[in-house]
N, C-alpha and C positions, 0 to 999 in steps of 0.2 A: 514420482521420476520413471520408475520402470514402466510404469503402464503408458507415458507419452511415447517413448521409444518402441514400446510393441506397436502403438499405434502407426507410428510413422512405416516402420517396417511392414505392416498391414496395408497400408495405403500404395506405398510403392510394390509389392505384389501386385495388388489389384490392377494398377496400370499399366504393368508389364502382360497381364491376362487379356488386358483390351485390345491390345495393338495385333492386329492382321495382316497377313498379307496382303496386298492387290497386284493384279496382275494388268498389266499394261496392253489397253486392247488398242489397236492402231486407227488412227482416225480416216473413217472411210465416208465417201461424199457419194450421193446420189443423183441420177442427173435425170432428165426428161426426153424423150424425143414423141413426135406426134406421129400420128398414123390415121389411115383411113378406113374408117369400119366396112363391112357389106352394106350397111345402111347408107353409105356415101357421105358419113358424118367424120370429121377429124375427132381423135380421143388422144389420148397421151398414154406412154407406156412410162414406168420408174424403174431406175434399174442402178446397179453397180457392176463394174465392170472390169477384170484382176485377170492376172496369170498365175494358174496353180499347173507346176510340172509342165512349164512352156507350153501350156494349153489356153487360149483365150477363154475365160467364163463371163457370163452376163446373169448377174441375181437380180431375178425380177422381184419387183414389190408392189403391193396395191394397198387402198386404204383399208382400213381394219373394218370398216362399213360402206355401204351403197354411198351414204351422206358426206364420206370424207373426200372425194373430187374436189368438192368447191374450196375448203379449207387449203387442201394440196395445192389448186391453183394459185391461191392467196401467197402463199408461201413460197412458190415460185415466182412469182411476181417480183419479189424482192431480189432474188440472186437463182443465177441460172443452175446451182449446186446447193445442195443441202446437205449439212452434215447428220450422218447416222447416229444415232445413241442407243447403243445397246446395254440394256438392264438386265438386271435380275431381281424377280418378286418372289415373294411367298404368300401361298393362300393355306387357308386352315379349313378343314371339313368341320361345318358345325356337328354333325351327329359322330364320327369317327374320331374326329380330332388329330386326322393324318394331315401332316404339313407337305404341301408339295411347292416344289421352284418353278419356275418358269421365266422365259425370256420376253423382254417387251423392246421394241423397236419405235424409236422417235425420229422424226425428221425436225430441223431445226435452223433456222436461218435469222441473222440480224438485219434490222433494216438500217438504213444512214443515221438514225438518229439513235440507235442503240435499243430499240425494240426487237424484243423476240418473239418469234413465230415458229409455232411447233405443231406439228400433228403426230397422230401416233399410224401406222402401217406395220403389215406383215408381208413375211416371205412370200409370195403367191402360191407355192407349191412345196411340198416337203423337199423335194430335190433341191428346190433355191435356197433351203434351211441347209441342205447338205453342202450344198457350193459354199455358202456365206461362211460355215463353219471351214470348210479346205481353204478359203481364200485368207482368213484371219489368221490360221494357225502360218500360211503360207507368209505373211507378213510379219508375222512375231518372229519368226527363223531371221527375217533378213534384218530384222531391228537389233 
């Protein structure tokens, strides 16, 4: 009888250890606008606009690779704006075993029939990463 009671207590402790705090990240939407390049062709730029300390900021995004422009075109055919999903992933070095975490950025739209369209993107420059962090912090304070 005592053994079962101890097992129940151990299970309760294990459950409380698993719980973790989750940070609520505000929902951001990426838009696109066309521009004409030096070669006279029409191209698209992808961005998030917002305000940080009463300044208008624009965070530019680009596809993860050169082939990413085609999926982005398909994604934006569905909706004029795409939800930006920021995730955290961890990578382990096979040689040293050192773990490092990094952010992932994905755009998502949903078609009228419920089909999801997703495409990986990245902030275009380090300054865009900095501005995105500032924008998220500003939105968290307002929430």
